[in-house]
N, C-alpha and C positions, 0 to 999 in steps of 0.2 A: 565487374564485367556485366554488360547488358546483353541480354539475349533478344534477338529479333524474331518475331513470329513471321516466318516466310509463307505461311499458309493462310494469311488474312484474305478473306474473300473466296477462298477455294471452295469451301462448303457453303451450301445455301443456308442463309440465316432463317431462324424460325419465323420472323415477320414476313419474309418472302413466301414461306410455306402457307402462312395465314392468308395472304392474297390469293394464292393458288386454290386453297381449299374453299374459301368463301365463294369464289367464282364458280367452282365446280358444284357446290351446293346450290347455287342459284339456278343452275341448269336443271338439277333434280327437282327443285321447287317448281319450276315452270312445267316440267313433265307431269308432276303431281297435279298441278292446276288444270292442265289439259285433260287429264283423266277424270278429275272431279267435275269439270264442266261438261265433258262429253258423256260420261257414263253414269254419273251420280246426281245429275241435275243441280249442281252447286250454283248458288246465287250469292254474289257479293255486291251488296247495294243494288244498283240497277243493272249490273252486268251479269248476263247469263246467256246460255244457249250457244248456237253455232258461231255467232259473231265474236263471242269471247274466245272460243276455241281457235278461230282464225287469227285473231289478234295475238293471242299468246303463242301460237305456233310460229308466227313471223318473228315475234320477240325471241323465242327460243332459238330460231335459226341465227339471229343476230348474236345472241349470247354464245352460241357454239363457235361462231366465226371469231368473235373477239377473244374467246378462251383460247382458241388456236393461236391467235396473234400474241396473246400473253405468254403462252408456252414457248412459242418461237423466240420471242424477245428475251425470255429468261435464258434459253439455251444459247442464244447468240450474245448474251450480256449487253443488250441494248436498253438502257434505262429510258431513252426517249421513246423507243417502240412500246415499252411497257406503259408509259404514261399516256401515249396517244391511244393505245388500245383501251385503257381504262376510261379515258375521256369519251371515246366512241361508245363504249359500253353504257356510260351514263346517258348519252344521247339516245341510244336504242331504247332505254327504259321510259322515255318521255311519252311516246304515243300510247303505251299501255298504262301509263300512270303507275308504274311499278315502283312503289316506295322502297321495297326491299332492294331492288336494283339500284336505286339512288343511293341508299345507305351503303351497300357493298362497294359501289364505285367510289363514294366519298372516303370510306375507310381505306380502300386499296390505294387511292391517290395519296392520302395522308401517310400511309405506311411506306410508300415509295420514296418519301423524303426523309425517312429515318436513317440514322448513321450506319447501322449494319447493312441495310439494303443498298445504300449508296456505295459502301465499301465493297460489297459483292460485285456490283456492276463496274467498279473502277479497277478491279483486279484483272490482270491479263496473264495468261500462262506464258512464261518466258521461253 
């Protein structure tokens, strides 16, 4: 006799949690950079001062907006919404040349194609 797992996709898979956590950490990193540039005269290459704070602040607002879109798409189980939010997140990182943002978006997009994540989004409550 074969038993079927009727709870497939009901619980969030660990890889989906990784996408969530990486994007949340990226927000905290941006906040840390703003504090460093504003109050501790941080200089990274030729980037420093108020122009860096302004650029990172706008990038932070974009990260927060895409994080909200990622959370919403996870709750609504929309894999298309998740992938669009991750792609927009990648585009937001371009003006700031945020390599960590590029890496997080690339990892998040790759993880969205994994089998457990696709199974989570394919599952619907009966």
